[in-house]
N, C-alpha and C positions, 0 to 999 in steps of 0.2 A: 643211652642217657639223653635226656632233653637238653637243649641249648637255648639260652636267651638270645635276643637280638644283638647283644653286646659281646657274644662269645669270642668273635674274631679279635675284638679290641683287647680282651683280656689276654689272649695268646700273644698278641703283638707287644704287650707290655711285660711279657715273660712272667705272668702270674703263676703262682703255684696253684694248680687246679685239683679239686677233689670232687667226688660224688656226694651230693647233698640233696636229699628229698627227691631223688630221681633226676637231678640236674647236674651238669658239669659246671661247677661254680668256682670262682677264685677264693681261696682261703687267705691269701696274702699276696702282695706285690713286692714291696721292699722289706717287709717284716711287720709282725703284729704290733710290736712295741712302737715302732715309728709311726704306723698308721693310727694307732690309739692316740698317741700324743698329738698328731696332726689335727685330729678332730677336737681334742681338748683345747688346743691353742690357736688353730687356724680354720681350715676347711678340708673336709674329706667327702668323697662321693662313693656311694655304694650302689651296685647293681642289685636291686631287689625285685627284678622282673619275674622271679620264680614264685612270688606270692600269688595266692589265688583270689579271683574276683568273681562274685556272683551278683547277678541283677535280679531283684524281686520286683515284678511289675504287677499292677492290678489294683482294683478298688480296695482290697484289704491289705495292701503292701505294708503299711505302717502298723496296722493292727497285728498282722502275722509276725512281723519282726519283733514287736514288743512281747509276743507270746513266747518266742524261742530264745530270747536273750535276757540276761539278768538285769541289765541296766534299763533306765527309762530313755526311750528314743523319742525326742520331741519333734514336732513338725517345724524344723528349722533347717533351711537349706544352706546354712553357712556353718553348721556345727558338725564336728566329728566326735563320735562317742565310742569310748572303749567299753567292751562288753564281753560276756562269756556265753557260750552254749553250754548248758549243763544237761545231763541225763536225769531221769526220774529219781535217781539216788543222790543227786547233787554233785556228782563227779564231773570234771570238766571234759567236754567233748573237744572244745577248742576255745581260744580267745581270739578276738577279732576287732576290727574297726568298722563302724557303721556310718555311712554317708547317706543322708536323705537328699536325693537329687531333686525330686519333686514329690508332691503328696502321694502319687501312685507309682513311684519308682525309688527303690532303695538299693544302694551298693553295699555289699558285704565283702570285706577284705580279710581273708583267712590265711592260715599258715600253709606254706608250700607242701609240707609233708602230709597234710590232712585234706588236701583238695578233694580227692575222690570220696573219701570217707565222709567229709562234711557235707558234700553236695547230696549224697544219698540220704544222710540224716535229715537235712533240711527238707528234701523232697518228701520224706516219710512224714514229717510233721505238718506238711502243707494241706493234708486232707481236710476238707471242710472250709477252707479259706479260698476266697476269690483272688488267686494269685497265679502267675506263671513264673517259672524259674529258669534262668539261663546261666550256665557256667561259661563265662566269657574270659577265663584266665588266659587263654592262648591269644586273645585279641589285644590284651593290655601288656605294656611294658611299664616298669617303674624304676626310678632312681631316687635315692635319698641323698641330699646334700646337707651335711651337718657341720656345725662348728660356730664359734663366736663371731667369725668374720663374714658369715654367709649373708646376713641381712644387708650389709652395705654393698654386696656384689651380685645379689640375685637379679637386679635389673640388667646387668651386663649379660647375664646368661639367658634370661627369659624374655627380656624386652618389656617387662612389667615390674612394678614395685610389689614388695611383699610386706611392707611395714604395716599396712592396714590389717593384716591377718594376725590374730592373737593365737595363743596356744590352743590346739584342738579346734581349729576352724579351717575352712577351705573356700576356694572360689574357682570357677571355671574361667579360663583366660585364653585369648587367641594366641596361637603359636604357629608359625610358618603358614600353611594353607588351611589350618584347622583349629582345633581347640584341645587343651589339656586341662587336667585338674591339678591345681597347685594347693597343697595343704601344708599345715604346720603342726605335725604331731610328734615326729621324732621317735627314736628308739635307742638313744645314746646318752640322754641326760643333758645334751647341748641344744641350743637353738638350731633351727634348720628347716628345710622344706623338702617335701616329697612331690614328685611330678609323675602323674599317671597319664598315659596316652598310648596312641598307636606306636608300635615299635620304632617306626621311622622318626617320630618326634622325640622319643626317649633317647634314641641314638644321637640325634642332633644335640640334645641337652648335654649328654655325656661329653661329646666332642668339644662343645663350647666351654664347659666347666674345666676339662683337663687342659685345654689351651690357655685358660685363664690362670692355671696353676693350682687348681683344686686337686688334692692328693687322692688317687684311686685307693680304695680300702676294701679289704676282703671280709669274708665271714668271720675270720678269727678276731679281728678288731671289733667287728659288730658285736660279737659275744662278750668280749672283755668290757666293752663300753656299756652295754645294756646291763651286765651284771653289776658293774661298779655303781651304776645309777639305780640299782635295786629294781630292775624291771624283769618280770618273769619270762621264762622261755618254756613253751609247751614241751612236755616230756621231761622237764626238770622240776621247776617250782609248781607247776600245774600239770595234771594228766588225768587219764581215765581212772586213776586210783587216788587222786588228790583233789580235794574240793576247794573252792575259793575262800571259805572261812579259814581253813588250815593255812592257806597260802597268804593270808593277810590282805585279800582283795575285796574286803567288805565295801569299799567305796564304789565298786562296780556292781554290787548286788543290792538292788532296791527292794527291800522287803515290803515297802509300802505299796508296791504295785499290786493290783488286784490278783494277778497270777502270772507266773512264768514257769517253764518246765524246771523242775527240781526245787521249787520254792518250799514245799512242805518238808522235804528231807533236810534242806539247809536250815530252816527254822528250828527243826528238832535238834540238829547237830549243834547249832549255835548255843543251845541251852546247856550242852554238856560236851564241849570239844575234847577230843582225845589227843590230838597232835597239833603241832604248830611249826611253820617254817621260821627259823630264827637265824640271826647272824652269828657267825663264829669266827674267832681269831685264834690262830695257832700261837703258842708261846715259844716256839722255836722255828727256825727257817726250814720249811718243807712245803710241799704243794698238796693241798687237800682236794683230790679229784672227785668228780661226780661218781656216786656209787660206793665210795668208801664208807665203812661202817663207823658209827659213833657210839661210844660207850660212856656209862657212868660207873666208875670202878670196873667191875667185871660184867656189868649188865649191859647188853646191847639195847640202845634206846632210840636208834634212828640211823639215818644215813645222809651223806652230803648230796645236795642237789646240784650245786655248782660251786667250784672253788678255783682260786687263782692266786698266784703271786703277781700282782699287777705292776705295770711299769711305773705307775705314779704312786705306789704305796709299798713301803718296805716290809709291811706285815702281811703274811699270808692270811687271806680271809675267805670265807665261804658262806653259803646258805646251807642249812640242813633241816630236814624234816625230822622232828624229834617228838618223843612222848612229852605231852604238855607239862607233866610233873617236873621236867628238867629244863623248862624253857625260860626260867627266870634269868634276868640279866645278871651276869657275874658267876653263874653256875660253872664249876670246873668240870670239864669233860675230857674224854680221850678220843682221838681219831686213829683208826687202824690204817696205817700207811705201810704197805708191804708187811714185813714181819714185826714192825714196831707199833706201839701205841703212843701217839704224840700228844702231849698236853695241849689243851685248848680251853677257851672260855667263851661263854655265851655273851654276845654284845648286841648293840642295836644294828639294824640293817641300813642305817644311813652311812654308806661307805663314801658317798659323794653328794655335794649340794648341786641339785639340778639347776640349769641356767635357761629356763624357758621364758618366753616373752608372754606374760599373762596380762 
């Protein structure tokens, strides 16, 4: 298994470690509930150095990236854009963040479990474009510091202010004897910052943050937080068998673009959608896990993509991909949990009000 630059620090903190996307990663330190609430009420820090980073260089860098992603990527070296790679059928190869470093250089940040697959896919699409591609994932580390108190303490950690950054923007800032990327994108529903840079810089950021009292958080809390904030996870709400229209990600699919891979298929699907990711609440106390089947009476109509009994919510909630005929709010459903069918109801996916600095 691969290790991030912070691996020894996780072990020193007695983190519970698991294999995730080929990395030995912390799932929790003191407990998922405690870490979840620390981010909601104070500050938490996550090691996300397992994420993948690709650099696209060349005269056609921006043109090429706009060809392979669903969103519009403007020539704006302060903006971060959420987008998706889709195949010709409109299914999701991956979701990603796009940073335009300069007109002829674009940084793509992809999911850890998809690094090798994504890089081969991007290379395959690059034929005919004047670009060169580099997988620089092993040269970058990344931490995410999240929570309502982060803005007032980021200067103590980084030596620079972050108040000038709005949600989904970034800047390159001096740090130690070099530079790092400081961005404000988040994956928890809270305000916060991400720091990308050489592993030695990221390790120093981690040490400063933990010394200041920022709570180390693992992948467990990262998942409960992103789910509560209604943010998708690849392999759950989006995948190679789920398209962004079904997932409710139309905001990241710009059909007004001249073209992007999967556009025709998605336009056609949008006219006659068959499935939809919906919110579900159980009507009794139980936990709806990913993969559990969803029924309308005796008819199987979908399955849970993510589900939890969250520390901040007494009602068990989930997202489920269901037949669109049963996606209307208030529809009574059943979730198969072991040998029982538990009563549930379709609800909206606003499980939590996000606290971004826009």
